[in-house]
N, C-alpha and C positions, 0 to 999 in steps of 0.2 A: 487435505488436498493443499498444495502450496499456494495456489492462486487465491483461495478462500482466505488462508492465514495472511497472506500480503494485504488483501483489502480489509480484514479485521484489524490489522495494525494502522491502516490509513483512515479508518472510520472517524477518528477524532478531529480530522481536518487540520491538524497540525503538521509542521515540517518533520520529516523523519530523515535520518541519515541512512544511506543505503548500506554503508558497511555494517552498522549496527543492526539493521534488519536483516542482512545476509547471515550474520552470526545467530541472531535470534531465531530465524526460520530454518537454519542449517541448509542454506542455498549458496551456490557459487555466486560471488559477487558479480561476475561478468554476466551471468544469466538475468540477474536482478536489474542490472544496468540496461540490458537489451529490453527487458519488460517495461522498464521505466521510460525509455526512449520510444517504444512502440506506443504505449498509453498516452505519452505526451503528444505524439503525432495524431492521436485520435482525440485529443482535447479532453481526455478523461482525468489525467493528473497534470500537475506542473512538475517538470523535472529541471533542476538546476545542475547543469553538467559540471560547472566548475567546482561547486561544493558537494556534489553527488547527494543532493537532498531531493526528497519528493513529497508531495502532498496531494490529496484528492481535490478535484475541482468541486466547489460547493454544490453545483447542480447535479453531479453524480453521487454525491453522498447520500442523497434521499433514496437512492435505489438500493442501497445496501441494507440487507436485513438487520433489524435491531436485534441486540442480544436479548434472548428470552431468559428471564430468571429461572433458576432451578425451582421447580415446584414440587413439593412433596406433600403428600397427603397422609 
């Protein structure tokens, strides 16, 4: 699911370039910009329109599921 992958990328709390994310997630840049603008309006992410960078707001980072290590028995 694209939304899940998007938040996986933002999990680290660092700034991410939307063009690079679009390429990595194989999504149209326009759709990713729309998503970033919407999430910014909901105060879930910070979106820098001029540089087209996005990062998750710290208070929302805690709701993202943590990666579960591959456990083999």
